[in-house]
N, C-alpha and C positions, 0 to 999 in steps of 0.2 A: 504493500500500500504506500509506503514511503517513497519508493522508486517511482511508482505511478504518479504520485502527487508532484514529485519533482519534475517528471517529464511533462505533466500537464501544465505546470507553472512555466516551464521553459517555452512551450508552444504558445501559450497565451501571452507571455511576456514579449516574445518575438513578434507575434501578430500585432499586439497593441502598439509596439514601438515603430513598426513600419507602416502603420495605417496613416492616411493623410490627416493633416492637422498639426498645429503647433500648440501644445498644452500651455507652454509658457506664455505665449501671446494671448491665448484665451483667458488665462488666469490674470494677466496684467490689465486686460480691458481694452476696448477699442481706441481709447485716447492715450494709451501708454507710448512712451518714446522707445526707441531701440535700446537705449541704455537701461531702461527699466525692465524690458523684456530679457535682456542678457543677464541682469542681476537676478531675476527670478530663475532663469535657467541654471545659473551657477548654484543658487541656494538649493534647488531641487536636484542637482546633480545631473541635469538633462544635457549638459555639455560634454559628458564623458561618453566613451564608446559603449555600445549596447551590451557587450560581454562584461565589461567592468560594472555597469549598472546592475546586471543580473546577479553577479556574485555579491555585490553590496546588498542587494535586496535579500538574497539568501541569508547573509549574515545578520541582517536586521530581523529577518523572520524567525531565526533561532532564538532571538531575544524577545519575541512577541510583538515586534514592531511591524505593523502592516502598512506603514506609511501615513501620509496626510492627504486628505482629499482636497484637490484644488477647487472643487465646487462648493463644498460645505465648510471648508477651512477647519475641519475637525479631524481627529485621529480616525482612521478607517476602522480600527477595532471598536471604537465607541459607536460609530455609525452602524456597524454590523450587530453589536449588542442591542441596538435600538430597533433595527428593522428585521433582523432574522426571526425573532419570535413570531412576528406577524405572518411571515411566509410559512414557517413551520406549522402554525395553527391552521392556515388555509390548506396546506398539503395534507395534514392529518385528517381534517374533516373530509376532504375530497377523496382520499384513498379509502377512508372508512366507509363512505357512501358507496364507492365503487365495489368494494369487497362485499359489503352486506347485501347489495343488490345483485352483483354480478355472479357470485357463486350460486345462489338459489336459482337464478334465471338460467345459468348454464346447466344445472341439474334438471330443471324443468324441460328445457329444450331437448336434452338427451332422452328423457323418459317419454316425451311425446314427439319423437323423431318424425319429421316430415308432416306433422299435423299442424292445425292452425296455431296452437300456442308456440310451437317451434318456429313456424314461419314468421310470426310476429316478433319473436325474440331475435331471430336472425336479421330482421329489418332494423331493429334497434342497434344491433352490433355493427352492421354495415354503415348505418348512418353515423355512428360514433367514430368510425375510422375515417369516413369521408368528409365530415364537416370540420372546417378549421375552428380552432378554439376562439380566436379573436372574433370571427364572424358570428359564432354562436353567442358569445358574450354580448355583442352589439344587438343581436335579435332579442336576447333576454331583457336587456335594458330597455329596448324600444317597446316591447309588448307588456312585460310584467311590471316595469317601473313607470314608463310614460303613459301607456294606454290604460292599464288596469290599476296602477298606483298601489301594487301589493307589496313591493320591496323597494328599499332605497336604491338610488341610482349608482352609488359608489361610496368609497370611503370605508372606514373600519368601525366607526361609531358616530352617532349624531353629535352635532356641535353642542347642543344644549344638555346632553346627558353627561352627568359627572362620571369621570373615569375612576375605577377602583385603584387602590394602591398597587403599584407594580411589584409583584412577587416572582412570578414565573415569566412574565411578558406575554403570556397567552390570556387574552381578555376574558374569554369564557371561563377559564380556570380561576383567574384572579377575582372575577365577579362572584363566583361560587364561594371561594374562600372568604371573601368579604361579606357574604350574605346579601349581596346587592342583586336581586333578581331582575330589577329593571335594566341594569347594565348588562346582565347576562342575556336577557331577551333581545336587547338592542344589538349586542355583538353577534348573536346567532342570526338575527335577521339580516345583518349586513354580510354574513358569510354565505347565505343561501345561493345567490346568483353566481358569484365567482367560483364557488365550490362546484356548482352544476356544470359550468363551462369548463372547468379544469378536469372534472372527473369523467366526462363522457368518453374520451378516447381510452382511458384506463378501464372503464366499465365495459366497453366493446371488446377490448382485448381479453379481459378476464372471462367474459361470457364465451367467447370463441374457444379459448384454450380449455376451459373447464368442460364445455359441452363436448369437444372432441375427445378429451380424456375419459369422460364419463361414458361416451358411446363405446370406446375401446374396452373399458373395464367391464361394462355390463355384458359383454360377449365372452368374458373369461369363463373357464370351466368351473371355477369355484362359485361363481355367481349362479350358473346353471344348476349346480349341485344344491346351492342354498334354496333356490326356487323349488327344486324337486323335493326337498325336505319339508316344504310347506311354510317356510319362513316368510313373514309379511313383506310386502313390496316396499313399504316405507322403511323398514329396518334394513332391507337389502341395500337400498339406495343410499341411506344416510350412514349406516354403521359399517357396511362392507365396501361398497363401490366408492363412496366419496373419500374414504381414508386413503385409498391408493391413487385416486384421480387428483387429489389436492396437491400432490408434490410438484408437478409441472406448473400448476396454477400459482403456487407460492413463488416459484422463480419469476413468473410473469409479474406478480405483485411487486417483487423487489425491483425489477427493471422499471416498471411503471412509476414507482415512487421516485426513482431518480429522474425519469423523464418529466415527471410533474414538477420537480424542483426547477428544472430548466424552463418548463412551460409557463411558470409564474411570470416570466418577463412579459409575455403577451397579455395574460389575464390581468395582471396588476396594472398594466398600462391602460387597458380598456376601462377598468373599474376604479382607477385612481386609488388603488389599494397600497398603503404605505409599507411595502415589504422590500426585500432585497432585489426583487425583479425590477420594480420601479426605480429603485436606487441605482441599479446597474444601467438601466436605460438612460437615466439622466447623466450618469458618468460617461457613458459612451458618446452621447451627444456633445459633451464638453471636452472630449478627448482626455478624460481623467483616468490615467492608467492604473494607479494603485487600487482604487475601489473595484475596477473590473477584474484585476488579477485576484484580489482577496475574495470577491464573491465567487469566482470560478473555483478557487481552492476550497472554500467552505462547502459549496454544493457538490464538488467532486468527492470530498471526504465523507459527506453524508451519504452519497450514493454508494461508496465502497463499504461503509459501516452497515448500511441496510442490507446489502447483499451478503455480508459476512453473517449477519443475524439470520438471514434466510438459510444459509448453509448450515448453521447450527440447528435451526429448526428441523432440517432434514434428518439430522441424527435423532431428534426426539420422536419424530413421526414414523421413521422407517427403520426397523430393526436391522435390515441389511447394511445400512450405512453405519449404525452403531458397531456392528461386528467388525467393520474394517478400520475402526479408529484404534 
């Protein structure tokens, strides 16, 4: 994981520094003189070769220094501590919705193969893969927010709603810990539309993988033997077939969690949701390199950790994996 993170950082660092734009001039402002721009370039170390800047960045990173944002004028680590909990909360709600709905729908599609429930479920799965997240977010805003006035248009919480004391950074959790049900309801209400837009591709993938694995598992000999012994259909599907079919679905859940972290860039921009996705977008527009690299590292580390947890869950669910450890 360490080598992968270093390689990821090297790629992002190189791409960021060869992209068009002069961050020193953008930071200095349109009325700055050439002397002022050069002064900022020297202060930020932008006048040094890219290889030298990369190793300087590596050295600072080992000390917990992620640099300073030219856009916010704050330490990048402080900005990440402020914005990352919002993104994590959005992704957790989105993946939770996708798993709680996708696994049962995949099972239902396999049980009723080629019948109308299966055809309806496959329509949802194909739509989830085909529809772009940003377009779906815009349509949800237009219809459910502007036309029906059911959900807020964007943001994380209403302006007039008092925020709970920050404990975890997750508004719904902090609201429950503070016993503030009004803030909890407001936070959940603001999460509905961005969570739906972010979760639909993951929902479609989970349905497709789980359905395919359930179809294969339901044709196994031990399933036919269980049916011959008179075991109930519900028990066969939930206790026998799902336990074996869920393993590839877990791998897809881990992959989709990582892709969701990257997908928040589009969703947060559409819904003006104050997470690391929106933070990275603003940094990219202003050619602010340090936040872009830091966000990429954090999201990459989260992606790797989630897949590590998925691998460990394999050992808990599959005795064959445990026997090889």
